[in-house]
N, C-alpha and C positions, 0 to 999 in steps of 0.2 A: 504493500499499500504506500502510496506515495506522500509525502508529508508536504503540509501547505509551506509556503516562504517563512512565513512567522514561526512555526514549528520547528522548521531546519535552523532558522538562526538561532532561536532559545536554546536548540539541543547543543549548537556550538561555541554559546558562549562559557569561556572557561572559568573555573571556580578559582584560579590562580590568580594573584594580585598583579594588576597592570600597573603601567606608569603613562598617564596621557598629559599631554602638553598643550592646553589652549591656545589660540592667538592672543597675544598680549597678556597672557596670565601665568602663573608659575606652576610649575609640573606637579601632579597630584597622584596618589598611588591611590588604589582602590579594587573591587571586583565590580566587573560588569554585570548588571542584573538584567540590563535588557539592551538590544542592539536590534536596530532594523534599518529600512533605507534612508529614515529621516535623521538618524543619529543614535545616541548612545546617552545609556544611563549607568552613571558609577556610584558606587557604594564607596565612600571614604574609608580606608583604613583606620583614620585615627578619629573616633566618635562615630556618630549615626548619619553624619551628614550624607545626603544624596545629591549629585550634581547630575543635571541633563544637559547635553550639549549637542547641537546640531553638527553634521560631518564637514560644513563649511567653516566651523568655529575650532576644528582640531588639529591643530598644528602637527600632531606627531602621537602615536598610541602604539606601546610596546609592551608584549607581543600582540600581534594583531591576527585574530583568527581570520585564515583566508577567506573565510565567506564574507568578510566584511571588504575585501578589496575594491570592488566596483563601487561600492558606496561610498568609501575612503576617495577612489578618483572622481566620483559624481561630487562630493563637496568641494573637493579642491577646484574643480571647473566651476562650481556656482560661485565660490569666494572669488574667483578670477574676473568672472563674467560681471560681479556686482563692483569691483574695483574699477574695471575697464568702462562700465556705463557711466560710473561716477565721473570718470574724468573724460566723459565725451566721446570716448572709443567705442561706438556702436557696432561696427561692424567686427571687431574681435570679441567683444561682449556677445555678440550673436552666435559666433562659432564656438564662444566657451559654453553657453546656455544650451547650444544645441546638443554639444558632447555630453552635457549634464543629461538630458532627457533620453539620449541613446543608452546611456548607462543605467539608467533608472527605467528603462522599458519593462513593463509588466511588474514593478513594483507597487507597493499600495504604501497608502500613509499620507498625514495632514499637511507634508511640505510639498507634495507632488502638483499641487495647484499653485502653489507659489512659485517654482520654478520655471512652469509654462507661460504664467503670466508675464515673469521676468523676460523670457526669451520672446515674448510677443511685444514687450516694449523696445527692447535692442532691435527686434528685426522693423518694427514701425519707426524708429530713429533712424534708421539707414535705408528709409524709404523702401522697403520690401513687403508692401501692403498685403499682397494674396497670403504670403507666408505667415505674417503677423495675424490675420484675420484667422487663420487655421489654428495655429497656435492658441489664440484667446477661446475659440468655441474649446478647444481641448482641454484650457484651462477651466472651463465653465463646467466640462464633464467630469472633471475633477472635484470639483468644489461641493461642500455642503449647500442645501438649499438655503441654509440660512448665511450664508457668506459667499454670496455669489461676486466674483471680480466684476467691477464697471467697465462698460463697454466704451473704449475711446473713442471721442467725434472723428479722430484722424483715420479710423475704419471705415469710414462711410463708402458703403460698395458702390463707387461711381468710378467709371472709366471713361478715359478719353479716346480710346480707340476699341474697335470691335475685337482685335486681338487679345488686348488686356483683358477683356470681359470674358472673352473664350477661356484664357488660362485659368481666372477665377473659377470659372463654371466647371471646367474638369476637374479643379483641385477639390472643390468641394463634392462633385458626383463621384468622386473616387474616395471620399472620408467616410469612417463609419463612427459614430459616437454611441457610448452605452447610455447616458441619461436621456429620457425623453425632452428636456429642455433643451439640452446641445443639439440632438438631433433636428429638433424643430429648428432652432437657429440655424445650424448649418443647411438646410432646407430653403428656407427664406433667403439665405445670402446666395445660395446656388440659383434661385429662380428670380432674385432681382440682377445678378451678373447674367443669366440665360437670355432675358428678354433685352440686354444690351449688346450681347452676343449674336442675337439672332439664330439662338439655340433652339432646338425643341423643348418646350417647356415640359414640367412633369408635375403630377399632382402634389400638393402639400401634405404632408399628414396633419391629423388633427392637433391643436393645440395641448401641450401638457396638461394633467388632471391638475384643477385648482389655478391654473393660470391667470384667469380674468381678475383672479382676488390677489392671490400671491405672490405673482410673478413680479420682482421688482423691476424688471426689464419690459414690463408691457406696453408702456408707451413706443418705445425703439420696436417692439417687434408689430405694434398697429400702424406705424409709420412705414416698416419695410413691406406689410401684406398691401397697403395703399399704393407704395411704389409700384409693385408688381402692377397692380390693376392700371397705374397712370402710363405703363410703357406697353400696354395690352393692345391689342390689334384693332379693337372697336372704338371708335371715337368717341361715344358715348361713354363708355368705359372709361376712357382716359378722361374724360370731362368731369365725370362724378369723383373719381379718384382726387383729380385737382381740387374739386372742391371739398372734399373732405382733408386733403392736406392743409390747404388754406386754413380751414377751421382749426387744425390742430396747430399750425403755427401761430394762429392767434392766442392760445391757451396755453403752450408750453415754453419750457426755457430753453437755452444752450444746454448741452449741444445738439438737442434732437431738432431743433427748429433749422439747423443747418442742414439736416438731411430733408427735410420737408422742403426746402428751397430748391435741393439739387434735383429732387424727384418732380417737382414741379417744374424746373426748368427744362430738365430732359424731356418731359412729357411735351411741353411747348414747343420744341425743337422738333419734334415729331409732327406736330400739328402743321408748323412753318414749312417743313418739307414737303408735306401732304398738299398744302395748299397751291395755288396756281402760282408758277414761277414767275418772280418779277413782280407779282400784284401788291398792293398796299396792306392787304390782308396777313400774307407771307412775311412782309417786312414786320409788321406789328407783332406778330407772334414771335419772330426770331428776335426782336429787339425785348420783348417782355421775357423771354428766356434768358437774355444776357443780362438782365437787370436780378433776376434772382440769382443767378451765377456769381455776378461782382457784387452782390450785398454779402455773399459769403465772405470774398475776398476782403472787403472794405471792412469786416467786422476786427475788433481790437483783440480778439481773442488768442493770444500767443500759443496755446496749446494745440493750433489744428494745422502747422505748416504744411503737412502734406495735402489735406484737404484744399486748404487756400489754393495750393499750386493746381490742384485737378480742375478746381473752379476756374479759375484764373485759364487754363487752357480751353475749358467748354465754353467760359464766356467768349473767348477769341473765335472759337468756332460758330457760337450764335451770331455776334457779329459779322462774320464773315456770310452766314445766310441771308443777314438781311442787307446786306451790300455795301456795309461799313468796314470797308477793307483797311482804312487809315487807323479806325479806332482797333481794330483787330491787331494790326501791326504794334500798336502801342501798346497793349495789354502783353503780346507775345515779348515785347522787348523788356516789360518790365519783368516778366519770369528769367530772361538771360541775364539781364543786370543783378538780381537777386540771386543769381545762381541756383535755383530752384528749379527742380522739374518735377512734373505731374507722374 
């Protein structure tokens, strides 16, 4: 009979005294009473004190059970990722957190959600939006229902090109999530990307049980549901979705209101391209779309640089559609000057 991972870990914990040196602390001697993917609990030899350390806090431990080696390596990767993220080196931080998630594959414990959230933050900071969104949903998958990670404004599923949207659609189509909440979010993000990619839509799963009352992210999910309709095939469906999004826009705070504007803008751009080319109606719709996108760019929320860049690029596309080549060029030049890419 195979033992569960925790049972194996418990069986391998040595009864002999070990020496453990935490980062920034003095060495301590004691007996390990528990070790798992998240850390180690040591009963100090002198007295009855017990110390609990996460693996990122452990500088050295000897003798170390071979069963801990992957956890110790993951802890070191997490510590390096946190240090690199703190000094602004997002790319190397993302590599370190990615390595940690590989080493912790199949593990369980309260620390797993935090590692995936940190990886999502690092990926987002270096502009890897699709990978960051997947990592964020994975963090949601691992989180307790009462400790859901917040959904960052920058992970707004807006794309400037159909190829980018198709990459996101493909990534979420191939992902599986254990919790109904994460699976529902993954499906919503997949379908928002599918509409922008021109991919074949799929049926959405039913919302998780109790979501209408207890889901801390119900507003974001409602926006995503309306966004899907705002990009739908029927003009009437798109119109009703834009009205619903406009109503939400008047009632909710940032960052969700930015998502409403992006969805409305994309829907208006569809209408503009469906109108008679060169007509006053097409120009009006395209300018209305540009206004939605550029309002997000003009906001003073410093926490959404990636979303702002995406909206600037979409705003330039809308100005082009309105026949305002000069305005579109001005917006694109701003992107180049600020060194920001969508």
